[in-house]
Every structure is written in structure tokens, then in C-alpha cells.
N, C-alpha and C positions, 0 to 999 in steps of 0.2 A: 504494500500500500504506500509505496514510496511517494508518489505525487500527492495523494490525498493526505498522507501523514505530514509531509512537508508543508502543504498548504494550510493544514490545520494548525501546525506549529506557528507558521508565519501569521495566520489569522488571529490566533490567540494573542500573540505578541502585539499585533496591531490594535486589537480591542483593548488590551491592557494599556497600550501607549496612548490611546485616545483618552483614557481616564487620568493620565499622569499630567501634572502641572507642566506648563511650558518649559520649566527648568529641568524636567526629568527627561529620560531617554529610554529607548528599548533596552539598552544594556543595563539600566538600573532596575528593570523589571525582571528580565530573564537573564540570570547570571550565566557565565560560561559553564559552571558545574551543572546547573539546571538544564541547559541546552544539551550537553553531552549525555546527561542522564536520560533525557527524553529520547534521544537517538538510540541509546543502548537498549532501552526497553523493547523497541521493535526489532532491533537487529539480533538480539539474543533470545527472541521468542517470548518476550515479557508481556505480550498482549497487543491488542489492536491500538492502544493508546500511543504507542511509539511509532517510529519509522526508521528505516535503515538508510537514510540519507547520508549518515556519517561514513558509511562504507562506499559511498558514491563519490561526490565531489564537494559536499557542503562542509563549511567550517563555521565556527561561531562568528567570526568576523564577517563572512559573507552573509550570514543570516541577519546580523545586526544592520548591515548596510542595506540589504533588501527590505527589511522591516522598517527601516528609517526612511526609505524612499518608495512608498507603495505605488507610485505612478511610474516607476522606472520602466516596466515592461511596455506601458502604453506610450512612453515618450522617447525611448531609445530604440531605434530600429534594429540595432545589432543585438541588444538584449532580447527584443521581441522575437527575432529570428532564432536565436539560440534556444529560447524558451519553447518555441514551437517545435523545433527539431527534437529537443529533449522530451517533450510530451509525446511526440509521435513514436519515439524509439523506446520509451520506458514502460515496461509492464507494471501493473498495480498489484500490490500484495496486501494481505490482511483479510478482513471479513469478506470482501467482495473482490477476490483475485481476478484480474483480467489480463489478457495478453497485451502486448504492445500492438498498436495499429500497424506498425511495420511488419511484425511477425504475421499478422492476419493477411496482409496484402501480398506478402512474398512467399506464402506457403510454409512458413516456419511454425505456425500454430496448428495444432490438431485439436478439435473440440473433444472435451471429455463426454462421458455418457450423460452427465448432468446438463452440459451445454446443449447436447443434441436434443434432450427432452425439452429444453427451454427454447428450442428453435434457433439457437445461436450457432450459425454455420459460417465457414469462411466466405468472405466477400465484403464488398463495400458497406453493406448494411451493418456488418459486425463492427466496423470502425465507428459508425454512428452510435451504436450501442455503447461502446467504450467511452466515447466522448460525452454523449448526452442521452443515455438510454432511457432514463425515467421521463424525460420530456418528449422523446421522439419515438420510442419503441413500444411495441405491444398495443398500439392504438389500432383498433379494428379497421378503420378506414384511412389510416395514415393522417398526416397533418400537412398543412400547406408548406411549412418549412421543410418537412421531409420530402415532399414532392419536388420542391425547389432544389434541395440538396442532390437528389438523384438526377435531376435535370442538368445541374452543373457538372456532375460527375460524367454523365453521358456526353456532354459537350466537350469536356476535356479529353475524354477517350477518343472522340471523333477527331479532334484537332491533332492529337498525338498519334492517331492511327493505331490504337491498341484495342484489343478485345475488351468488352465490358465485363465479362465474367458473370458469375451467378450471384444470387442473393444481394442485389443492389439496395434493397430497402430492409428495414428492420420491423415492419409492421407486425410480423408474426413471431418476433423474438421477445421473450420476457427480458425486461431490463435487469441488470445486476442489482441485487438487493431487494427484489420484488418477488420473492417466492421462487426464484430460479437459481 
């Protein structure tokens, strides 16, 4: 649950920082010891409350910088691009383990028996489930956003002259965390 764990960690720090007087800082709320303790909880199987970002590339200083500049991803194109690539390449672990979007689209992911029962099969629709499953997937008649997303995907495939593949939509897939 690397992405969601790190986002939860950053989100918690941001919420706490919002309550701190202007003279305070994220570092005064989340100490170096607290930060690494939260990372170790997930990395060593201590439960879903932690995350294993410490084994990846996060450090306390990077966390404090990111939490101190919450608009960094939306204002710095290089950071935005790196964030998008990281999100695309990173599987999620924890209560709702998901493969990376990259593994799904390149054939590196094989659905488990549980995934198959939930209708989660390789294809573009599975990437939608990973990114925004609860909002887009398992809707009997689809959503306007879902239809647009599939339309954009088809257009890109045409422009690149590549096959569409199967399972482009996720209307028949149970989203992660919703009984699937």
C-alpha cells in the first residue's frame, strides 16, 4: 500500500500542519523518529497503518519538504511528471493490494482467483480500477467519465496504430475495497 500509505502519511502531516500556528512547521509535528517508525510499521508487517516507502526512495527530509509545499506537484512540471511515472509503475500493498498499471498493461500481472471472481481482468479497464475504481467501476451502465476515458484510450491507440486489447472498461469489475 505504498502510494496510499505515503499519501496518508503526507495527508496526516498536512492536516496537522494546518492546525499549527504560523510559527510551527511539519517537522515540529512529525519528528524524524515518528516518521521512520510509521514507515517501519508497514515495511515489517506491522499492519495497514504503515507503509514501506522507506525501502523505496523516501526520506524524512523529502517528506518534510513535500508536506511543507503541498502544491508542489501541481506547480512543478518535473515533479508532476515524476509523480505520474511513479504512480503508474508502483503496485499498492496493504488491505487492498493492487498491481501497478504498468504491470497490467504489459502483461506482467496475472489476476488471482479473487480478481477473476470480481471481474478484474487484464486490460485498460483494470488500470481505471486501480486509479479510481470506486468512482468508475462496477457501475451497471458505466459513467460519462468512463465512456470518455475509453474514448480517449481508443483515440490514442488509433493514433499510435496499436491494438486496443480486451477489457477496455471496468463497468463489470468490482472496485478494490468493495467486497472484491
